[in-house]
BATI-183659 format. One record per residue: residue number from 1; residue in one letter; x, y, z of N, C-alpha, C in turn. Coordinates in nm, 2 decimals, padded with zeros to 4 digits. Each point is the difference from the previous one (the first is absolute). Layout:
    i  aa     npx     npy     npz    capx    capy    capz     cpx     cpy     cpz
  NUM   A       X       Y       Z       X       Y       Z       X       Y       Z
...
//
This chain:
    i  aa     npx     npy     npz    capx    capy    capz     cpx     cpy     cpz
    1   M   09.46   10.56   09.25   00.15   00.06  -00.01   00.03  -00.14  -00.13
    2   L   00.03   00.04  -00.13   00.03  -00.14  -00.04   00.14   00.02  -00.07
    3   G   00.05  -00.12   00.00   00.13  -00.04  -00.05   00.04  -00.11  -00.12
    4   Y   00.09  -00.01  -00.06   00.05  -00.11  -00.06   00.17  -00.04   00.04
    5   P   00.05  -00.11  -00.08   00.10  -00.03   00.07   00.11   00.00  -00.15
    6   A   00.14   00.07   00.10   00.14  -00.06  -00.11  -00.02   00.10  -00.12
    7   M  -00.04  -00.02  -00.10   00.01   00.03  -00.11  -00.10   00.08  -00.08
    8   N   00.06   00.17  -00.01  -00.11   00.12  -00.10   00.03  -00.07  -00.13
    9   R  -00.08  -00.01  -00.06   00.00  -00.07  -00.18  -00.02   00.16  -00.08
   10   S  -00.07   00.06   00.09   00.06   00.15  -00.06   00.15   00.08  -00.05
   11   L   00.00  -00.04   00.13   00.16   00.01   00.00   00.11  -00.05  -00.07
   12   R  -00.02  -00.11   00.02   00.14  -00.14  -00.04  -00.05   00.01  -00.14
   13   E  -00.10   00.06  -00.07   00.03   00.02  -00.18   00.08   00.12   00.00
   14   K   00.01   00.06   00.10   00.07   00.18  -00.03   00.15  -00.05  -00.08
   15   D   00.03   00.11  -00.05   00.13  -00.04  -00.07   00.12   00.16   00.07
   16   P   00.06  -00.05   00.11   00.04  -00.17   00.04  -00.10  -00.03   00.13
   17   P  -00.02  -00.09   00.02  -00.12  -00.09   00.05   00.06   00.05   00.20
   18   R  -00.10   00.03   00.03  -00.02   00.02   00.15  -00.07  -00.12   00.09
   19   R   00.11  -00.04   00.02  -00.06  -00.10   00.11   00.16  -00.02   00.13
   20   C  -00.09  -00.07   00.08   00.10  -00.02   00.14   00.04  -00.13   00.03
   21   N   00.00  -00.13  -00.09   00.03  -00.12   00.02   00.13  -00.06  -00.06
   22   R   00.10   00.10  -00.03   00.13  -00.03  -00.08   00.09  -00.11   00.12
   23   D   00.04  -00.12  -00.07   00.07  -00.09   00.06   00.10  -00.06  -00.12
   24   M   00.12  -00.08   00.09   00.07  -00.03  -00.04   00.02  -00.18   00.00
   25   R   00.06  -00.08  -00.07   00.00  -00.14   00.05   00.10  -00.04   00.05
   26   K   00.08  -00.11   00.08   00.12  -00.02   00.11   00.09   00.06  -00.11
   27   Q   00.02  -00.06  -00.13   00.11   00.03  -00.10   00.06   00.12   00.02
   28   T  -00.17   00.09  -00.02   00.08   00.18  -00.02   00.04   00.06   00.10
   29   W  -00.09  -00.07   00.14   00.09   00.07   00.13   00.14  -00.03   00.03
   30   E   00.02  -00.11  -00.07   00.14  -00.07   00.04   00.10   00.11  -00.07
   31   Q  -00.03   00.02  -00.11   00.05   00.04  -00.09   00.02   00.18  -00.01
   32   K  -00.10   00.06   00.05  -00.03   00.13   00.02   00.04   00.06   00.15
   33   G  -00.08  -00.07   00.04  -00.01   00.03   00.19  -00.06   00.12   00.04
   34   L   00.04   00.04   00.12  -00.06   00.11   00.08  -00.07   00.13  -00.13
   35   S   00.11   00.04  -00.09  -00.05   00.15  -00.06  -00.06  -00.04  -00.10
   36   Y  -00.02  -00.09  -00.07  -00.16  -00.03  -00.09  -00.13  -00.04   00.08
   37   A   00.05  -00.04   00.10  -00.13  -00.04   00.12  -00.05   00.13   00.02
   38   G   00.08   00.10   00.07  -00.03   00.15   00.04  -00.08   00.09  -00.13
   39   E   00.09  -00.05  -00.16  -00.07   00.06  -00.07  -00.15  -00.02  -00.04
   40   L  -00.01  -00.12   00.04  -00.13  -00.10  -00.01  -00.12   00.10   00.06
   41   A   00.10  -00.01   00.13  -00.13   00.02   00.14  -00.06   00.14  -00.03
   42   E   00.06   00.09  -00.04   00.03   00.16  -00.04  -00.13   00.03  -00.10
   43   Q   00.07  -00.10  -00.10  -00.12   00.01  -00.11  -00.20  -00.07   00.06
   44   N   00.06  -00.07   00.09  -00.11  -00.05   00.08  -00.09   00.10   00.08
   45   F   00.10   00.03   00.09  -00.06   00.13   00.07  -00.06   00.11  -00.08
   46   A   00.04   00.06  -00.09  -00.03   00.10  -00.12  -00.12   00.00  -00.05
   47   D  -00.02  -00.13  -00.06  -00.09  -00.04  -00.06  -00.12  -00.05   00.07
   48   L   00.03  -00.05   00.13  -00.11   00.02   00.09  -00.09   00.13   00.07
   49   R   00.12   00.13   00.01  -00.06   00.08   00.00  -00.08   00.09  -00.12
   50   S   00.05  -00.02  -00.14  -00.11   00.05  -00.10  -00.12  -00.18   00.02
   51   I  -00.01  -00.09   00.03  -00.15  -00.06  -00.03  -00.08   00.08   00.11
   52   L   00.04   00.00   00.15  -00.07   00.08   00.09  -00.03   00.12  -00.04
   53   Q   00.05   00.07  -00.06  -00.01   00.13  -00.09  -00.15  -00.03  -00.07
   54   W   00.04  -00.11  -00.09  -00.12  -00.01  -00.10  -00.11  -00.03   00.12
   55   N  -00.02  -00.07   00.05  -00.08  -00.08   00.08  -00.06   00.12   00.04
   56   L   00.05   00.11   00.05  -00.04   00.08   00.08  -00.11   00.10  -00.11
   57   A   00.11   00.02  -00.10  -00.10   00.07  -00.11  -00.09  -00.06  -00.08
   58   H  -00.05  -00.10   00.08  -00.11  -00.09  -00.07  -00.12  -00.09   00.11
   59   D   00.08   00.11   00.14  -00.10  -00.04   00.11   00.01  -00.16   00.00
   60   I   00.10  -00.07   00.01   00.01  -00.10   00.08   00.12   00.01   00.10
   61   G  -00.08  -00.05   00.12   00.05   00.01   00.13   00.12  -00.14   00.07
   62   F  -00.02  -00.07  -00.09   00.02  -00.11   00.07   00.08  -00.12  -00.09
   63   Y   00.16  -00.01   00.04   00.08  -00.06  -00.10   00.08  -00.12   00.06
   64   R   00.02  -00.11  -00.05   00.08  -00.11   00.03   00.13   00.04  -00.07
   65   C   00.12  -00.02   00.07   00.13   00.03  -00.05   00.09  -00.15  -00.04
   66   S   00.06  -00.02  -00.13   00.08  -00.11   00.00   00.08   00.01   00.11
   67   S   00.03  -00.16   00.04   00.09  -00.04   00.10   00.15  -00.01  -00.09
   68   T   00.02   00.00  -00.10   00.13   00.05  -00.05   00.03   00.13  -00.01
   69   L  -00.07   00.09   00.10   00.04   00.12  -00.01   00.20   00.04   00.03
   70   V   00.03  -00.09   00.09   00.16   00.00   00.01   00.05  -00.11  -00.06
   71   P   00.05  -00.05  -00.11   00.09  -00.11  -00.02   00.07  -00.04   00.06
   72   W  -00.02  -00.15   00.00   00.09  -00.10   00.11   00.04   00.08   00.14
   73   N  -00.10   00.06   00.03   00.07   00.01   00.16  -00.01  -00.05   00.14
   74   S  -00.02  -00.14  -00.07   00.08  -00.01   00.11   00.14  -00.09   00.00
   75   A   00.04   00.06  -00.10   00.15  -00.09   00.00   00.08   00.21   00.04
   76   F  -00.04   00.05   00.04   00.04   00.15   00.06  -00.12   00.10   00.09
   77   D   00.09   00.07   00.05  -00.04   00.08   00.06  -00.06   00.16  -00.06
   78   I  -00.09  -00.01   00.03  -00.08   00.14  -00.12   00.12   00.12   00.01
   79   A   00.02   00.04   00.12   00.09   00.11   00.03   00.16   00.00  -00.07
   80   D   00.02  -00.10  -00.04   00.11  -00.07  -00.08   00.03   00.07  -00.12
   81   L  -00.11   00.00  -00.07  -00.04   00.01  -00.15   00.10   00.19  -00.02
   82   P   00.05   00.06  -00.11   00.09   00.04  -00.02  -00.09   00.10  -00.01
   83   N  -00.08   00.02  -00.05  -00.12   00.09  -00.05  -00.12   00.04   00.12
   84   F   00.04  -00.02   00.14  -00.08  -00.05   00.10  -00.10   00.14   00.02
   85   E   00.09   00.08   00.02  -00.05   00.17   00.02  -00.10   00.03  -00.11
   86   R   00.00  -00.08  -00.14  -00.13   00.06  -00.10  -00.11  -00.06   00.02
   87   I   00.07  -00.16   00.02  -00.12  -00.03   00.03  -00.13  -00.01   00.13
   88   R   00.07   00.05   00.10  -00.05   00.02   00.16  -00.11   00.12  -00.03
   89   S   00.09   00.12  -00.09  -00.10   00.11  -00.05  -00.14   00.00  -00.08
   90   L   00.08  -00.17  -00.09  -00.16   00.01  -00.09  -00.07  -00.08   00.12
   91   A   00.01  -00.10   00.05  -00.07  -00.08   00.10  -00.12   00.14   00.06
   92   R   00.08   00.09   00.07  -00.05   00.08   00.09  -00.11   00.12  -00.10
   93   D   00.01   00.00  -00.14  -00.05   00.06  -00.10  -00.15  -00.02   00.01
   94   C   00.04  -00.20   00.01  -00.13  -00.07  -00.05  -00.10   00.01   00.15
   95   G   00.07  -00.03   00.12  -00.07   00.00   00.09  -00.08   00.12   00.02
   96   K   00.04   00.16   00.00  -00.03   00.08   00.01  -00.12   00.01  -00.09
   97   L   00.00  -00.03  -00.13  -00.16  -00.02  -00.10  -00.06  -00.09   00.07
   98   V   00.07  -00.07   00.08  -00.15  -00.11   00.04  -00.07   00.05   00.16
   99   K   00.12   00.09   00.07  -00.10   00.02   00.10  -00.05   00.14   00.00
  100   S   00.04   00.10  -00.10  -00.02   00.08  -00.03  -00.21   00.00  -00.05
  101   N   00.04  -00.11  -00.08  -00.19   00.02  -00.09  -00.03  -00.15   00.05
  102   D   00.06  -00.06   00.12  -00.13  -00.09   00.08  -00.02  -00.11  -00.07
  103   M   00.14  -00.03  -00.06  -00.02  -00.10  -00.09   00.02  -00.10   00.08
  104   R   00.02  -00.19  -00.06   00.06  -00.11   00.07   00.06  -00.05  -00.12
  105   L   00.14  -00.06   00.07   00.13  -00.12  -00.07   00.01  -00.05   00.07
  106   T   00.02  -00.12  -00.08  -00.03  -00.12   00.07   00.08  -00.13  -00.07
  107   F   00.03  -00.11   00.09   00.12  -00.09  -00.09  -00.08  -00.17   00.03
  108   H   00.06  -00.05  -00.13  -00.06  -00.13   00.04   00.10  -00.12  -00.05
  109   P   00.11  -00.04   00.09   00.09  -00.08   00.01  -00.04  -00.11  -00.06
  110   S   00.10  -00.03  -00.12  -00.02  -00.16  -00.12  -00.07  -00.12   00.09
  111   H  -00.05  -00.09  -00.05  -00.01  -00.10   00.02   00.09  -00.07   00.07
  112   W   00.15  -00.02  -00.03   00.10  -00.09   00.10  -00.01   00.12   00.15
  113   C  -00.04   00.06   00.01   00.02   00.05   00.14  -00.10  -00.03   00.10
  114   K   00.03  -00.13   00.07  -00.07  -00.10   00.08   00.11   00.02   00.11
  115   L  -00.12   00.07   00.10   00.09   00.03   00.18   00.00  -00.10   00.07
  116   A  -00.13  -00.10  -00.06  -00.03  -00.11   00.14   00.06  -00.14  -00.08
  117   S   00.08  -00.01  -00.11   00.07  -00.13  -00.02   00.10  -00.05   00.08
  118   E   00.00  -00.13  -00.02   00.04  -00.06   00.07   00.14  -00.02  -00.01
  119   S   00.04   00.06  -00.09   00.19   00.01  -00.02   00.01   00.15   00.01
  120   E   00.14  -00.02   00.08   00.06   00.09   00.09   00.02   00.13  -00.12
  121   D   00.06  -00.04  -00.14   00.07   00.04  -00.08  -00.10   00.08  -00.08
  122   T  -00.16  -00.04  -00.01  -00.09   00.06  -00.09  -00.02   00.11   00.09
  123   V  -00.01  -00.01   00.15  -00.08   00.12   00.10   00.12   00.10   00.05
  124   A   00.12  -00.05  -00.04   00.11   00.11  -00.02  -00.03   00.06  -00.14
  125   R   00.03  -00.05  -00.07  -00.03   00.07  -00.12  -00.17   00.13   00.00
  126   S  -00.10  -00.09   00.04  -00.13   00.08   00.00   00.04   00.12   00.06
  127   V   00.03  -00.02   00.17   00.04   00.12   00.08   00.04   00.11  -00.04
  128   E   00.11  -00.05  -00.09   00.12   00.10  -00.07  -00.13   00.06  -00.08
  129   S  -00.05  -00.10  -00.08  -00.09   00.10  -00.11  -00.07   00.13   00.09
  130   V  -00.08  -00.07   00.10  -00.12   00.15   00.02   00.07   00.07   00.09
  131   T   00.10   00.00   00.07   00.09   00.08   00.05   00.04   00.11  -00.10
  132   H   00.05  -00.03  -00.12   00.04   00.08  -00.09  -00.09   00.12  -00.08
  133   H  -00.18  -00.08   00.01  -00.07   00.06  -00.05  -00.02   00.10   00.12
  134   G   00.01  -00.02   00.12   00.00   00.09   00.10   00.05   00.10   00.02
  135   R   00.13  -00.01  -00.06   00.10   00.09  -00.01  -00.02   00.09  -00.11
  136   W  -00.04  -00.03  -00.16  -00.06   00.07  -00.06  -00.09   00.07   00.05
  137   L  -00.08  -00.05   00.10  -00.16   00.12   00.02   00.13   00.07   00.13
  138   D   00.10   00.01   00.07   00.01   00.08   00.07   00.11   00.11  -00.07
  139   M   00.03  -00.03  -00.10   00.09   00.12  -00.09  -00.12   00.04  -00.07
  140   M  -00.12  -00.01   00.00  -00.03   00.10  -00.07  -00.12   00.10   00.10
  141   D   00.01  -00.04   00.16  -00.04   00.04   00.08  -00.12  -00.03   00.04
  142   L  -00.11  -00.06  -00.02  -00.06  -00.05   00.03  -00.04  -00.07   00.10
  143   P  -00.12   00.01   00.10  -00.03  -00.04   00.09  -00.01  -00.21   00.03
  144   R   00.06  -00.01   00.12  -00.02  -00.13   00.03  -00.11  -00.06  -00.01
  145   S  -00.06  -00.03  -00.08  -00.15   00.00   00.04  -00.03  -00.10  -00.15
  146   P  -00.12  -00.10   00.06  -00.06  -00.07  -00.10  -00.07   00.07  -00.10
  147   R  -00.01   00.16  -00.01  -00.06   00.06  -00.09   00.10   00.00  -00.12
  148   Y   00.14  -00.02   00.03   00.12  -00.04  -00.10   00.01  -00.12  -00.01
  149   A  -00.06  -00.11  -00.04  -00.01  -00.11   00.11   00.15  -00.09  -00.15
  150   I   00.04  -00.12   00.06   00.06  -00.09  -00.08  -00.08  -00.14   00.04
  151   N  -00.06  -00.04  -00.13  -00.06  -00.11   00.05   00.01  -00.13  -00.04
  152   V   00.00  -00.10   00.07   00.03  -00.08  -00.06  -00.07  -00.18   00.05
  153   H   00.00  -00.08  -00.06  -00.05  -00.13   00.03   00.06  -00.10   00.11
  154   I  -00.09  -00.06   00.06   00.08  -00.10   00.10   00.07  -00.09  -00.14
  155   G  -00.06  -00.04  -00.07   00.06  -00.08  -00.13  -00.01  -00.14   00.01
  156   A  -00.03  -00.06   00.11  -00.04  -00.14  -00.02  -00.02  -00.05   00.17
  157   H  -00.06  -00.16   00.01  -00.02  -00.01   00.15   00.10  -00.10   00.01
  158   Y   00.07  -00.10  -00.07   00.11  -00.05   00.00  -00.03  -00.15   00.11
  159   G  -00.17  -00.03  -00.01  -00.01  -00.12   00.02  -00.07   00.03   00.19
  160   D   00.02   00.12   00.06  -00.02   00.05   00.11  -00.05   00.15   00.02
  161   K  -00.10   00.02  -00.02  -00.05   00.13   00.02   00.01   00.08   00.10
  162   D  -00.01  -00.05   00.11   00.03   00.07   00.17   00.16  -00.03  -00.04
  163   A   00.05  -00.07   00.00   00.13   00.04   00.03   00.06   00.11  -00.09
  164   T  -00.05   00.00  -00.15   00.08   00.09  -00.10  -00.03   00.16   00.09
  165   A  -00.14   00.00   00.02  -00.07   00.12   00.06   00.09   00.04   00.10
  166   D   00.03  -00.09   00.11   00.13   00.03   00.08   00.11   00.03  -00.05
  167   R   00.05  -00.01  -00.07   00.17  -00.01  -00.08  -00.06   00.15  -00.04
  168   F  -00.09   00.02  -00.10  -00.02   00.15  -00.06  -00.04   00.07   00.11
  169   C  -00.03   00.01   00.09   00.01   00.09   00.11   00.09   00.04   00.08
  170   D   00.07  -00.11   00.01   00.15   00.00   00.03   00.11   00.15  -00.01
  171   V  -00.03  -00.05  -00.16   00.07   00.02  -00.09  -00.04   00.17  -00.02
  172   I  -00.11   00.01  -00.01  -00.03   00.13  -00.02   00.05   00.07   00.15
  173   T  -00.07  -00.03   00.10   00.03   00.08   00.16   00.17   00.03  -00.04
  174   G   00.09  -00.08  -00.04   00.14   00.05  -00.02   00.05   00.10  -00.10
  175   L  -00.09   00.02  -00.09   00.03   00.08  -00.08   00.09   00.17   00.03
  176   P   00.05   00.02  -00.08   00.02   00.15   00.05  -00.13   00.10  -00.01
  177   A  -00.05   00.09   00.08  -00.09   00.10   00.01  -00.06   00.05  -00.16
  178   R   00.11   00.03  -00.07   00.00   00.03  -00.15  -00.09  -00.06  -00.08
  179   A   00.04  -00.13   00.00  -00.12  -00.11  -00.04  -00.15  -00.04   00.10
  180   R   00.03  -00.01   00.12  -00.08  -00.08   00.06  -00.11   00.12   00.01
  181   E   00.01   00.09   00.01  -00.11   00.10   00.05  -00.10   00.03  -00.15
  182   R   00.09  -00.02  -00.10  -00.07   00.03  -00.14  -00.06  -00.14  -00.06
  183   L   00.01  -00.12   00.05  -00.01  -00.10  -00.07  -00.20  -00.07   00.03
  184   T  -00.04  -00.05  -00.10  -00.08  -00.06  -00.01  -00.02  -00.14  -00.08
  185   V  -00.14  -00.09   00.05   00.00  -00.10  -00.09  -00.11  -00.06  -00.04
  186   E   00.01  -00.02  -00.12  -00.09  -00.05  -00.08  -00.04  -00.13  -00.05
  187   N  -00.16   00.00  -00.01  -00.02  -00.15   00.00   00.02  -00.06  -00.15
  188   D   00.01  -00.12   00.02   00.03  -00.09  -00.16  -00.13   00.00  -00.06
  189   D   00.04  -00.06  -00.10  -00.08  -00.05  -00.15   00.01  -00.16   00.00
  190   T   00.03  -00.06   00.06   00.02  -00.19   00.01  -00.08  -00.01   00.14
  191   E  -00.06  -00.07  -00.03  -00.12  -00.11   00.15   00.06  -00.03   00.10
  192   S   00.11  -00.08   00.00   00.07  -00.04   00.09   00.12   00.10   00.07
  193   L   00.00   00.15  -00.09   00.06   00.06   00.12  -00.08   00.14   00.07
  194   W   00.04   00.08   00.01  -00.06   00.07   00.10  -00.13   00.14  -00.07
  195   G  -00.06  -00.04   00.09  -00.15   00.09  -00.03  -00.03   00.11   00.12
  196   V  -00.03   00.08   00.01  -00.05   00.14   00.04   00.04  -00.06   00.16
  197   E  -00.13  -00.06   00.03  -00.02  -00.06   00.15   00.11  -00.06   00.06
  198   E   00.09  -00.08  -00.05   00.10  -00.06   00.03   00.08   00.08   00.05
  199   L   00.04   00.11  -00.10   00.09   00.10   00.02   00.00   00.17   00.11
  200   V  -00.14  -00.01   00.00  -00.03   00.05   00.10  -00.04  -00.08   00.18
  201   D  -00.01  -00.06  -00.04   00.04  -00.11   00.14   00.14  -00.06   00.06
  202   S   00.08  -00.03  -00.10   00.11  -00.02   00.02   00.18   00.09   00.00
  203   V  -00.08   00.13  -00.08   00.11   00.07  -00.06  -00.07   00.16   00.09
  204   A  -00.05   00.03  -00.04  -00.08   00.17   00.03  -00.01   00.01   00.17
  205   A  -00.08  -00.13   00.02  -00.06   00.02   00.14   00.14  -00.01   00.12
  206   R   00.10  -00.07  -00.06   00.16  -00.01   00.07   00.05   00.06   00.02
  207   I   00.05   00.06  -00.16   00.13   00.08  -00.01  -00.07   00.16  -00.08
  208   N  -00.12   00.02   00.03  -00.07   00.13  -00.04   00.09   00.03  -00.14
  209   V   00.01  -00.09  -00.12  -00.01   00.03  -00.14  -00.15  -00.02  -00.09
  210   P  -00.02   00.14  -00.03  -00.08   00.00  -00.07  -00.04  -00.10  -00.13
  211   V  -00.14  -00.01  -00.04  -00.02  -00.15  -00.06  -00.03   00.11  -00.13
  212   T   00.08  -00.02  -00.16  -00.03   00.08  -00.17  -00.16  -00.12   00.00
  213   F  -00.07   00.01  -00.04  -00.16  -00.02  -00.03   00.04  -00.04  -00.17
  214   D   00.07  -00.11  -00.07  -00.05  -00.02  -00.15  -00.14  -00.04  -00.01
  215   Y  -00.04   00.09  -00.06  -00.20  -00.09  -00.07  -00.01  -00.11  -00.10
  216   H   00.13  -00.02  -00.08  -00.01  -00.10  -00.06   00.07  -00.14   00.02
  217   H   00.07   00.02   00.12   00.09  -00.09   00.05  -00.10  -00.05   00.13
  218   H  -00.08   00.04   00.03  -00.11  -00.03   00.05  -00.10  -00.06  -00.05
  219   T   00.00  -00.03  -00.14  -00.09  -00.06  -00.03   00.04  -00.18   00.04
  220   F   00.16   00.00   00.00   00.05  -00.17   00.04   00.03  -00.02   00.13
  221   T   00.00   00.11   00.10   00.02  -00.06   00.13  -00.08   00.10   00.09
  222   S  -00.18  -00.03  -00.03  -00.08   00.09   00.10  -00.03  -00.06   00.12
  223   R  -00.02  -00.15  -00.03  -00.01  -00.06   00.15  -00.10   00.03   00.02
  224   G  -00.12   00.03  -00.12  -00.16   00.01   00.05  -00.01   00.16   00.01
  225   L   00.13   00.09   00.01  -00.10   00.13   00.03  -00.01   00.09  -00.13
  226   T  -00.07   00.06  -00.04  -00.06   00.09  -00.09   00.10   00.13  -00.03
  227   Y   00.04   00.04  -00.11   00.05   00.08  -00.03   00.04   00.13   00.16
  228   R  -00.13   00.02  -00.03  -00.03   00.11   00.12   00.06  -00.02   00.14
  229   E  -00.02  -00.10   00.05   00.00  -00.07   00.14   00.14  -00.07  -00.04
  230   G   00.09  -00.03  -00.10   00.15   00.03   00.01   00.07   00.11  -00.03
  231   F  -00.05   00.12  -00.07   00.07   00.11   00.06  -00.02   00.06   00.09
  232   N  -00.17  -00.03   00.07   00.04   00.04   00.17   00.07   00.00   00.07
  233   L   00.02  -00.12   00.01   00.14  -00.08   00.10   00.12   00.06  -00.02
  234   A   00.02  -00.02  -00.13   00.11   00.09  -00.02   00.00   00.15   00.04
  235   R  -00.09   00.11  -00.04  -00.04   00.13   00.03   00.05  -00.02   00.16
  236   N  -00.06  -00.06   00.06   00.02   00.04   00.13   00.19  -00.06   00.03
  237   T   00.07   00.02  -00.04   00.18  -00.05   00.03   00.04   00.13   00.00
  238   W  -00.08   00.08  -00.10   00.08   00.10  -00.02   00.02   00.16   00.09
  239   G  -00.07   00.01   00.13  -00.04   00.07   00.06  -00.07   00.12   00.01
  240   E   00.08   00.14  -00.03  -00.04   00.13  -00.04   00.06  -00.01  -00.17
  241   I   00.07  -00.09  -00.05   00.03   00.03  -00.08  -00.08  -00.09  -00.14
  242   R  -00.03   00.12  -00.09  -00.10  -00.06  -00.13   00.07  -00.14  -00.07
  243   P  -00.04  -00.14   00.01   00.02  -00.07  -00.04   00.05   00.00  -00.15
  244   I   00.07  -00.07  -00.07   00.03  -00.04  -00.11  -00.04  -00.14  -00.05
  245   T  -00.07   00.00  -00.12  -00.07  -00.13  -00.08   00.06   00.04  -00.13
  246   H   00.00  -00.15   00.00   00.01  -00.03  -00.17  -00.10  -00.06  -00.05
  247   Y  -00.02   00.06  -00.14  -00.11  -00.05  -00.08   00.04  -00.06  -00.18
  248   S  -00.04  -00.10  -00.01   00.04  -00.07  -00.17  -00.10   00.00   00.00
  249   E  -00.07  -00.07  -00.16  -00.07  -00.11  -00.04   00.03  -00.10  -00.10
  250   P   00.01  -00.15   00.00   00.04  -00.13  -00.03   00.03   00.07  -00.16
  251   A   00.05  -00.07  -00.06   00.07   00.01  -00.17  -00.13  -00.04  -00.06
  252   S  -00.03  -00.14   00.05  -00.10  -00.13  -00.04  -00.17   00.14  -00.05
  253   L   00.01   00.08   00.08  -00.14   00.04   00.01   00.00   00.15  -00.11
  254   H   00.16   00.04  -00.04  -00.07   00.09  -00.12   00.13  -00.04  -00.12
  255   G  -00.07  -00.15  -00.02   00.03  -00.07  -00.14   00.07  -00.08  -00.02
  256   D   00.11  -00.03   00.11   00.13  -00.10   00.00  -00.03  -00.09   00.05
  257   T  -00.08  -00.10  -00.03  -00.10  -00.13   00.03   00.12  -00.10   00.04
  258   S   00.10   00.00  -00.05   00.14  -00.10   00.02   00.05   00.06   00.14
  259   A   00.03   00.13   00.04   00.06   00.02   00.11  -00.01  -00.07   00.18
  260   R   00.09  -00.03   00.05  -00.06  -00.02   00.12  -00.08   00.08   00.06
  261   P  -00.07  -00.04   00.12  -00.09   00.09   00.04   00.05   00.11   00.04
  262   Q   00.13  -00.02   00.12   00.05   00.08   00.07   00.07   00.15  -00.09
  263   K   00.02  -00.02  -00.11   00.08   00.09  -00.12  -00.11   00.10  -00.03
  264   H   00.10   00.12   00.03  -00.06   00.14   00.01  -00.05   00.02  -00.15
  265   A  -00.12   00.08   00.01  -00.04   00.08  -00.15   00.08   00.09  -00.02
  266   E   00.00   00.07  -00.18   00.05   00.11  -00.01  -00.07   00.13   00.05
  267   S  -00.12  -00.03   00.02  -00.05   00.15   00.09  -00.11  -00.07   00.11
  268   V  -00.07   00.12   00.00  -00.11  -00.08   00.13  -00.12   00.14  -00.06
  269   A  -00.10  -00.14   00.02  -00.15   00.04  -00.09  -00.08   00.09   00.09
  270   T   00.03  -00.01   00.15  -00.06   00.10   00.11   00.09  -00.03   00.12
  271   L  -00.04   00.07   00.11   00.02   00.01   00.11  -00.10   00.03   00.10
  272   P   00.02  -00.14   00.11  -00.13   00.04   00.12   00.02   00.14   00.06
  273   E  -00.16   00.07   00.01   00.00   00.11   00.02   00.08   00.04   00.20
  274   W  -00.06  -00.14   00.04   00.06   00.01   00.16   00.09  -00.02  -00.04
  275   L   00.07  -00.10  -00.01   00.20   00.00  -00.01   00.07   00.18  -00.04
  276   R  -00.07   00.06  -00.14   00.10   00.11   00.01  -00.08   00.10   00.12
  277   K  -00.07  -00.02   00.03  -00.09   00.12   00.11   00.18  -00.01   00.16
  278   E  -00.03  -00.13   00.05   00.07  -00.04   00.11   00.12  -00.05  -00.02
  279   S   00.10   00.04  -00.07   00.09  -00.05  -00.02   00.10   00.11  -00.12
  280   D   00.14  -00.02   00.01   00.04   00.02  -00.12   00.09  -00.15  -00.09
  281   V  -00.10   00.02  -00.13   00.03  -00.09  -00.06   00.12  -00.02  -00.11
  282   M   00.06  -00.13   00.00   00.09  -00.02  -00.10  -00.04  -00.03  -00.12
  283   V  -00.02  -00.01  -00.11  -00.03  -00.03  -00.11   00.09  -00.09  -00.09
  284   E  -00.04  -00.16   00.04   00.13  -00.08  -00.06  -00.05  -00.01  -00.14
  285   S   00.04   00.03  -00.09  -00.03  -00.06  -00.19   00.13   00.06  -00.03
  286   N  -00.02  -00.09  -00.12   00.11   00.04  -00.11  -00.01   00.13  -00.05
  287   G  -00.09   00.04   00.00  -00.02   00.19  -00.07   00.04   00.08   00.09
  288   K   00.02  -00.04   00.12   00.11   00.09   00.11  -00.07   00.12  -00.01
  289   E   00.07   00.13   00.00  -00.12   00.12   00.04  -00.12   00.03  -00.10
  290   Q   00.01  -00.05  -00.13  -00.10  -00.01  -00.07  -00.13  -00.04   00.02
  291   S   00.00  -00.15   00.09  -00.08  -00.01   00.03  -00.10   00.08   00.11
  292   V   00.12   00.08   00.14  -00.06   00.10   00.05  -00.09   00.12  -00.04
  293   L   00.06   00.03  -00.13  -00.07   00.07  -00.03  -00.10  -00.04  -00.07
  294   S  -00.03  -00.09  -00.05  -00.12  -00.08  -00.06  -00.09   00.02   00.08
  295   V   00.03  -00.09   00.11  -00.13  -00.06   00.10  -00.02   00.14   00.10
  296   R   00.10   00.15   00.02  -00.07   00.11   00.03  -00.12   00.04  -00.01
  297   E   00.04   00.00  -00.16  -00.09   00.06  -00.13  -00.15  -00.08   00.05
  298   D   00.01  -00.09  -00.05  -00.13  -00.11   00.03  -00.03   00.03   00.13
//
């Protein structure tokens, strides 16, 4: 199964555009409050349904939804939205589409979500974030399982990886079930940060959180392991659930010679057959759904 994240370019170009990442600035939130947040959330869920229907029609069974599905959810309980019942109905429609067609729907909270931070405020905001993601998946009536993952990075090492891993595991253990039972953790693209082997030993083996293998990131944190060896380590943390992997290619190999090595290309030229055979692959490129269609045809 192949998938893509966030934006569907084909639907974004429609009139009106279909997208599930409508958000607002702080000033707008302060001016318009709950009613406008509810309006945006309803539009986002309605368009998520449209995106899932488009994916189904084009035989794309894997989608990563935007983390702004419910704007400013940290400022209110979603049940307090004036149009909550309509939002919940749309969420259930999305969940029915996913379950009845054996699709996968996941989330990847933004880079500021740092559950192992040394800052209590940052940890509190991060816990709140993954908990909200879990609530949205609950509203869709999707099982509490890494099949419907909330994928995170540890995000830093704070000068002491052992202590950081301890904090991360402690925080994860204390999460509400709707977040904890769906959580996965991904290897990084900076040499000093977290490779697959470290995540397997320091997280998966301790608290049973699956490791999402990012093929491109492994270039920078391989610790001497081949791509296949790194993938195998991560795959073994998923148990009976088919693992998720991320695949992208560096922009520098697609003509952008000035790009940082970590930058994703607009498209992907190929996809390792073994990776596609043994996992569900999130194709992370700026081409979004068009990259999936293209690599599948090739």
